[in-house]
N, C-alpha and C positions, 0 to 999 in steps of 0.2 A: 527216191529209190524204189524200183519195183520189187515185188516179192521174190522173184527168181534170183535177182542179184542179192537181196537180203539173205535168202536161204543159203546162198553160196558163202557169204561172209560168215554165217553161223556155223556152217560145216567145217570151214578151214580154221575158224577161230580168229581172234584179233591180235595182231602183233603189237599194237600200241596200247599203253595203259589208258584206262578211262574212256574208251571209245563208246559213244552213245548210239544205241540202236533206237531209232525214232519210235517205232511201234512194233509190237508183236501181236499175233492173232492166235486164235484157238488152234489153227492147223499147223503152226510152226513153234508153239510155245515149248512143248516137251523136247523138241529137237534142239531148241536154243539152250535149255538148261542142261541137256545131255552133252552138248558139244563145247560148252564153256565151263571150265572147272569152277570159276567164280563169276556169278552174274547177279547184279543188284537190280531188282525189278520194282518199278513204281506202278501200283494199281490205281487207276484214276476213275473218276466218274464225270460225266458231262454236267456242266453247271456247278461244279464244286469249286468254290473260291479257294479253299485250302490246297486243292490239287493244282490250280493255276499258280498259286504262290510257290509251289515246290519246283516248278519248271526251271526258273533261273537258278535255283539252288543246285539242281542236278548239273547244270553247266559249270558252276563253281566247283562242284565235287570232281567233275572230269578234269578240270585244270589242276586242282590240288593233287589228284592221284598221279598225274603226269610228273609233277614236281617231286613226289615221293616215290615214283617208280612202282606204284601199286598196279598189279595186273588184275583188273576186274572189269568186266563188261557192264555197262549201264543200259537198261532197257525200260520200256514202259508198255502198258497194255490198258486198253479201255475196258473196264469191267462191265460196263453197261451192255456193250455190244458183244463182247467175248464172254458169254455167260458160262460156257462149259468150264473154262479155266478158273474163273472167279468162284464158281461153286466147288470145284475140286479142292481149292486151297482155302475154302471157307472165308472168303473176304466179306467182312461185315461193315467196315467203316472205310472212309476215304479221306485222304490218300492212305493206302497201306504200302509199306516198303518191306520187301522180303529179299534176303540174301540167300542165294542157292549155292552151296558148296558141294561140288560133285553130286548134284541132284538133291541134296538135303536142304530143306528150307528152314530159315531162322527169321522170325519177324523182328524188324528193327523197332525198338520202343523208346528211342532216345529223342533228343531235341532235333528239330527240323532245320538245322543250319549245316552248312557245308563242312565246317571243321569237325563237328560231332559225328557226322555221317562218315567222314573219311577215317576218323579214329576207330569207329566201329569196323569198317572194312579192314583196316590195318590189323586190328586185334584178331579178327576172324580168319584172315588169310595168311597171317604170319605169326611170329612170336608175339604173344600178348604182353610180355614183360621184357624190359631191357636191363641188361646187367650193368651195375655201377661199381666203382671203387670209391674210396674216401674222397678223393679230389673231385670226381664228377658229382658226388652227392653234395659237396659244399657248393659247387657251382649251381646245382639244381635248386638249392635253397634260396637263391637270389632271383629265381624266375617266378612268374605268376601262374596261377592255375592250381588245380588239385592234383596231388601226387600221392601215391601209395608206394612205400618202399618196404620190402620184406627182407629181414635179416635171417639168412638160413644157410646151412651147409648140406642140405639134402635135396636130391633131384626130385623125389616124390613130392616134397613140399612145393617145389617150383611148379610142378605139373598141376597140383590142386589149386595153387595160387592163380595160375593162368586160366583155369576153368572159371574162377570168380571174375577175373579181369575181363573175360569175354562177355560177361553179363552186366557189368557195371560200366556204363559209358562215360560217366562224368569225370572219372579219374584217368590219369596216365599211370601206368604200373611199371615198377622197377623192382629188381632184387639184387642182393649183394651178399658176400660172405660176412659171417657174424663179426670176425675180427676187423674187417674194413668198416662195418657199421659202427663198431664200438670206438673207433678213432674219432667219430663225430658225436655219437650218443653212447657214452660209456655204460649206461645202465640197460641198454637194449639186450635182449637174450635171443636164444635160438628159436626160430619160427615166430618171432614177434614182428609186428608191422608198425611202421611209422607213417603218419599222415602229415604231409606238408601242405599248408594252405596260406593264403594271404589275408586272413582275418582272424579275429579273436587272439588265441594264444600262439598262433603260427604253426605249432607242432603239437602232435598228440601221439602217444605210444600205446598200442594194445599190449598190455603187460601179461600176456599169456600165450601159450602155444596154440596158434590158430588151427593147426591141423587136427587137433582133437575134436573141435566143434566148428566145422566149416562155416556154419551160419553166423558165428560170432564175428568173424571178420566183416561180413556183409553188413551186419548191424552196426559195427564200429564205423565203417565207411559212411553209411547212411547218416549216422549221428553227427559226423563231422563234415558233411557235405555243404552245409550252409551255416551262416553265423548263428550264434546262440539266440540273439534277437535280431530279426530282420526289419530294417527301417522301410516302411511302405513307400516312402517318397524316393528311395534310392532306386535307380534304374536296374541295378543288379538283383533287386527283389522280384523282378518279373518271373524268374524261373521258380523260386520257391512258392510264390503265389499260385503259379500254374499247377504245381504239384497238389495244392490243396483245392483250389476253386475250379480248375478245368479238368484235371485228370483224376481227382479223388484218390491219389496215391498216398497222401499223408493227411493226418488230422492237423488242424491249425488252431492256435490260441492267439487272439488279437486283443491288444490293449489300445483303446481309442481315448484320446484326451483332447480337451479344448485347447486351441492354440494360445489362448491368453491365460491359462490356469497357472498361477505362480507355483503350484506344487508339482509341476510336470517332472522336474528332475527327481524329486522324491518318488513319484510314481514309477519312473523308469528304473530307479535303483531297486525298488521292491519287486518289480516285475522281472528284472534281470536275475535277481536272486533266485526266484522260482524257476525261471527258464534254465539256469545253470544246473540246478539240482534235478530237474525233471525232464530235461531234453533227452531224446532218444531216437531210435531209427524210424518211428512212426508218427512223430509229432513235431511241428515247427511253430516257432513263436514270432509274432509280428507286433510292431508298435507304430502308431501314427498319431499326429496331433492336429489333423484336419486343416493344415495350411495349404498343401498342394492339391490340385485337382484330382490326382490319382488317389490320394487319401480319402477325399470326399466320395469318390466313385466307389471305392472298396467298401467304405462305410455304408453307402446307399445299398449296395448289393447285399450286405449283411443285415440290412434293416436297422442300422444305427443312425439316430438323429441327434442333432446338436443338444437337445434337451436331455438326452440319455447320458451324456458325458459326466465324469469318466466312467468307462464300462469295460468289462472283460467279456469277450465272447469266444466260445469254443465252437469249432466247425468240423463236421465230418461228413463224408459222402457215403451213403448206402444206396438205397433206391433213388433218393434225391438228397439235396443238401440239407443236413440236419444241424440246427443251431441250438446252443445252450448258453444262457446268459448269467453272468454274475454282476449284480448291482449292489455295491456296498463300499466299505472302506477299502482303498487300494493299499493293502499291506500284504507282505509275503505269506503270513500265516493264513489269512483269509483266502487268498487266491489259491494257495496250496490245498486247503481244505476243499474248496470248490472243485479243483482238478481231480482230487482223489475220489470224490463222490461222482464226478462225471465219468471217470474211468470205471467205477463200479456200476454205473448205469442207474444211479439213484437221483440224478438231476433231471427234472422235467424238461422236455423239449420246448424251445422258445419258437413261437410262430410269428412271422412278420406280416404286416398289413399296411397298405397305404391308407390314408384317411378315406372315409366313405365319401364318394362323389356327391356334391350338392346338386349338380345338374347332370342327368343321365338319360337323355331322351331316346337314344338308339339311332338307327335300327340295330346297332350292336351295343349291347349293354356292357359297360365297363364294370368288371367284377374285381373286388379286392378281397384280401383274406377274411375280413370281418363280414363280408356279404355273400361269400361264395355259396354257403349252404342254403341260404334263403333264395338266392337267384337261380341256382343250378339244381339243388337236390330237393328242396321242400316245395315241389310243385308237380303237377301232372302233365307237364309238357316235355316233348323231345327237346333236348338242349345240346347245342354244339358250342364247345369252348375252344377258342383259339388261344394257345399259350405262346407268348412271344417275349423277345428281349428287344429293348429300344434300339440297340446298336447292330442287331442281326440283319444282315442283308436279305436273307431268305424270309425273315419275318416281314420285312417291308414289302417284299414282292407279293406275299400272300394277302396282305391287308386289303388292297382295293377289290380283289376278287371276292373275298369273304364278305366285305361290306356291301358289295353290289348285289350278291345273292340274298343277303339279309334284307336289303332295301326292297327287293322284288317280292319278298314274302312278308313284308311288314304288317299286312292285314291278316295273315294266317295265325289263328289262335292255337294251333297244334305244336308249333315249333318256336324256339327261342335261340337267338344268337348272342353269345357272350365272348368277351376277351379278357385275358388277365396277364399282366406283366409279371413274369416268373422271377424277375430279379428283385422285386419288392414285396412279393406276396407268397405265402404258402399256407396250406390248409391241412389241418389234422385229418388223417385218414384218406386224403385225396391228393397224393403227390403228383406233380406235373411230369416228372421224369424226362425232361428234355425240352427243347424248343428249336425251331418252331414246330409245333404239333397241333393237331386238332383232335379233341376227344369228343366222342358221341355218348351222351347219357340218355338212354332210352326212357320214355315216359314211364314204363312199367318195370324197369330194371335199373334204377339209379345206382345200385351198389355193384353193377357189372358193366362199367363203361368200356368202350372199345376205341381203338385208334383209327383215324382216317389214314389209310396207308396207300392211297393212289397218288397220281401226279398232282402237283400244285398248279393245275390249269382250271380255267373257268368251266370248260366242258366237263371235265372229270368230276369236279366238285358239284356241279349242277346235277349230274346223273346220280351222285351219291345222295343228295338231298331228295331227289325225286323218288329214289328207292325207299327212303325213310317214310315219306308222306304218301307214297303210292299215287301221286298226281303229277302231271307235268308242271315244270317251273318255267314261267315265261319271264325272261329278263327284260327289264324296262328300258335298257339303253344298249345298243349294239356297239357303241364306240369303244368299249373296253374289252370286247371279246378277245380271248387269248392274250390277255395282258402279260402273262408269263409265257414267253414264246418257247422256252426250253421245257419240253414235257418230261425231261428226265430229272428235274429237281425233286428230290425226295426229302422226307422229314429227317432232321439231324438228331437221331436218337442215341 
C-alpha cells in the first residue's frame, strides 16, 4: 500500500474493527492518531526478537477484535528510522505498545498475548466493568480466570471501580447490586469486592468499603492474583516468575528442596504457613524440588546448587537482581524471622559466583563473582567486560566479534578483555544492570566505568577500542568482518 492511499484510509477512518495499518511514519503519525478515536500502536526496533514475536500476536488481536466488535485501529512504526515520533513519546524499550484514545496515549504494560491485549482495548474503549445479577454471578463462578466483582448501589463507586479496572489487566471486572450479591455471598457489604479465582480458596472478599481507600482494592487484587505458593514446575508459574525475575515488579521468596528429601512435605507445610500469613501485593512465594529442568534452571539463575538444599532465597530487583539467603532449619518460625529481618533491611545481601575456572587462557578471560575484583579492578589496565546470558540471542551474536578483537590485541599489555555470565555471578559494588552489555573500566578510573553504547558490529567496536588505546587495531582475520549484519542491534538495558 502506498503512502497516499494509506493517508486516505487514515483520514476517513476504518469501518471494520481491528484493521491493521502495516506501517506509520513521522510524517503521518500525528494525523493517524488525530483521525482515529482509538488506535493501538506497536513501536518496533530492527533486530529486536521480541518485536518480531509480537507481529503474529497483533494478527490474533485483529481477529479477536472482530469477534468482539471492538473498533480500534492497529498500527506499527519503526522507532529506529522514525526518530522524531519515538523521541516525542519517549520510547525507551522495545517493543512498546501504546493505545491512543482521542489523541491521549496510554502505555500497555500487560502480558504480550492476544487475549490480554484485547482485554486491555475493551476496558479502555468501552465499559471496563460488566453488570451482573445473582444468576449470572453463579454461572461466572464455574468459569476459569481471575474475576473481580463489586457489590455496590452507588454510581460514584462504579466510576472509581472502572478507573482501577482500566489499570489492572489480569482481571475481568464486574459489578452488581448489593442485594443481588448477598443472594450468593450473604456477608458481602456495600462497596465490597469479591475475587473469584481457580486456585487456593477459590473466593476472597475485601471486607471494607474500597472507595474510602482506593489503593486498598488494587493491593487486594494483587495479593490474590497468583496462588499462595507457586509450584515452579507448573506451566502457569511462568507469569509470576516473570513478575519477579524479568520485570522486577514483585519480590520473590523461593524454597528449593532436594527431590529425594523425605522431609519435603514437612518443608512445604512450614513454607505454606509462612506464605499464607505474609503474602501481600508486593511479594510472591515459590517452591521447587529440583526434579524438572525448569526448577534446575531457576535454581541456577539464583545461584542455588544441589549442596545448598534445602534453602530459602529471597529476591528483589533494584538496580540489579538482589538476593538474600536463609540456610537453616526449614520451620515457619525461622523463615518468618528471616523475612521480617529481610523486610527491615538487616539481612546481608547474598552474592553468587561460579567456581573459579581452572583453565583460563584467554584471549577473553572468564570472570566469576569471586575473581571479578582481581581481574577487573585491582590492576592498571583498561578492561572491557562483556556481560552475557547463555540463552540470550544477542549475547551469542556479540561473542565472536568481542573474541576476535581480543585475539587481535592479545599481545597488548594496556588492555584486557573479560566476560561474565550474569545469570550465575554478581559482584558487590559492581552491578551488571542488564545483558548483553559491555562495560569499560578505564585504567585510571576503575570506580567510574561506562557503557559501550554503539552498535554491536565489528567496525563500531573496533573503533571504540582504537579510541581507548589511541592506536589502530589490525584484525587478524577478515572472514568474520561484519558478523552481525544488522547495525541497529542495541544493548538490552
